[in-house]
C-alpha positions as MATLAB code, in Angstrom:
seq = 'MSVLISILITFLVVILVLWLVQRLPLDGRMRQIVQLIVIVIGIISLLRYLAVF';
ca = [
       0.090    0.026    0.200;
       2.997    2.373    0.611;
       4.497    1.716   -2.745;
       1.158    3.099   -4.215;
       1.268    5.965   -2.116;
       4.712    6.592   -2.983;
       3.896    6.233   -6.611;
       0.996    8.469   -6.601;
       2.992   11.333   -4.781;
       5.688   11.346   -7.326;
       3.201   11.524  -10.135;
       1.663   14.510   -8.471;
       4.741   16.242   -7.710;
       6.122   15.494  -11.530;
       2.777   16.886  -12.775;
       2.660   20.143  -10.145;
       6.547   20.859  -11.344;
       5.631   20.631  -15.156;
       2.761   23.076  -14.293;
       5.402   25.458  -12.794;
       7.578   25.371  -15.501;
       5.217   26.049  -17.525;
       4.337   28.966  -15.671;
       8.205   30.385  -16.167;
       9.396   33.057  -18.386;
      11.379   30.761  -20.590;
      11.591   30.521  -24.219;
      10.211   27.364  -26.094;
      13.013   25.553  -26.288;
      14.716   25.898  -22.894;
      10.898   24.576  -21.197;
      11.096   21.665  -23.407;
      14.313   21.000  -22.038;
      13.422   21.555  -18.920;
      10.128   19.796  -19.050;
      12.295   16.826  -20.601;
      14.459   16.638  -17.518;
      11.393   16.749  -15.235;
       9.780   13.651  -17.081;
      12.762   11.513  -17.065;
      13.212   12.073  -13.232;
       9.893   11.057  -12.623;
      10.117    8.113  -14.714;
      13.163    7.117  -12.722;
      11.507    7.895   -9.575;
       8.681    5.615  -10.402;
      11.117    2.821  -11.734;
      12.978    3.057   -8.139;
       9.506    2.774   -6.437;
       8.697   -0.172   -8.327;
      12.126   -2.151   -7.718;
      13.035   -2.009  -11.201;
      16.414   -0.056   -9.957;
];
């Protein structure tokens, strides 16, 4: 059960950070790079909770 809660919290944090990145005054290319970094970190985090790493 705690794994599901951890996955849900990680997913919500990634969504929140992506929303905050959208609100930053960055140009389009930089925003895409930051979004990609956030998504990759989120996926690695989720895989860690699923005991893949």
